[in-house]
C-alpha positions in Angstrom: 2.1 33.1 -21.6 1.0 31.7 -25.5 -2.3 29.7 -25.5 -0.4 26.9 -26.4 1.6 27.0 -23.1 -1.9 28.0 -20.9 -3.2 24.8 -22.2 -0.6 22.4 -21.3 -0.5 24.3 -17.9 -4.0 23.5 -17.7 -4.1 20.2 -18.8 -1.2 19.5 -16.4 -3.2 21.0 -13.4 -6.4 18.6 -14.3 -4.1 15.7 -14.6 -2.2 16.5 -11.4 -5.4 17.1 -9.4 -6.5 13.6 -10.6 -3.1 12.3 -9.6 -3.3 13.8 -6.0 -6.6 11.8 -5.2 -5.8 9.6 -2.5 -2.5 11.0 -1.8 -2.8 13.8 0.2 -2.5 13.0 3.9 -2.9 15.5 7.0 0.7 16.8 7.0 0.3 18.2 3.6 -0.2 22.3 3.8 0.2 23.2 0.1 0.9 21.6 -3.6 1.8 23.8 -6.3 3.6 23.4 -9.7 5.4 25.1 -12.4 5.3 23.8 -16.0 7.5 24.6 -19.2 5.7 23.4 -22.3 8.6 23.7 -24.7 10.2 20.3 -22.8 6.9 19.3 -21.6 8.2 19.2 -17.8 6.7 19.6 -14.7 8.1 20.9 -11.4 5.9 19.5 -8.5 6.3 21.5 -5.3 4.7 19.9 -2.0 4.8 21.4 1.4 4.6 19.6 4.4 4.0 20.5 8.2 6.3 17.7 9.2 7.9 14.8 8.1 6.1 12.0 6.2 7.7 8.2 6.4 6.2 7.4 3.1 6.7 10.7 1.0 8.9 8.8 -1.4 5.9 6.3 -2.1 3.6 8.9 -2.1 5.7 10.9 -5.0 5.6 7.5 -6.9 2.1 7.2 -6.7 1.4 10.7 -8.2 4.2 10.2 -10.6 3.0 7.1 -11.8 -0.7 8.4 -12.0 0.7 11.1 -14.0 2.3 9.1 -16.4 -0.7 7.1 -17.0 -2.7 10.1 -17.5 -0.1 11.7 -19.7 0.9 8.6 -21.4 4.3 9.3 -20.2 5.1 12.4 -22.5 5.4 14.7 -19.4 8.5 14.7 -17.2 8.3 15.4 -13.3 10.5 16.9 -11.0 9.2 17.0 -7.3 10.5 19.1 -4.4 9.4 18.4 -0.8 9.6 21.2 1.7 8.8 20.8 5.3 8.2 23.3 7.9 5.4 25.6 9.4 4.2 28.7 8.2 4.4 27.8 4.9 2.2 30.5 3.3 5.3 32.9 4.3 8.2 30.7 4.0 7.7 28.1 1.2 9.4 29.1 -1.8 7.0 27.6 -4.1 4.0 29.6 -2.9 4.2 32.2 -6.1 3.6 29.3 -8.3 0.3 27.5 -9.6 -1.4 25.9 -6.5 -3.4 22.7 -6.8 -4.0 22.5 -3.0 -3.8 24.6 0.2 -4.7 24.1 3.8 -5.6 27.4 5.5 -5.1 27.2 9.2 -6.5 29.8 11.9 -4.0 32.2 12.3 -0.6 31.6 10.5 -1.2 30.8 6.9 -3.3 33.1 4.4 
């Protein structure tokens, strides 16, 4: 990773943390992302324990916050995963994590 790519990823991480404020619900288990500085894009991955009726509104709020924070310069694609044992089965578990819930015996 080049210094420019790392700087972009770190900026995205800070902006996403701010954009997530007030958006995380009890059903959230983890949030991760993967960034690509070459096209200023971000893949946002959210793991939920169960379906959340208002998830589309939550994603919209996160993306709108990111647009405000970045001046619209970052393209965001979001992917939702629903299931238990996210730390074992969630495909995005190897990406940069912003948030993760630890449960007593199943998630590490």
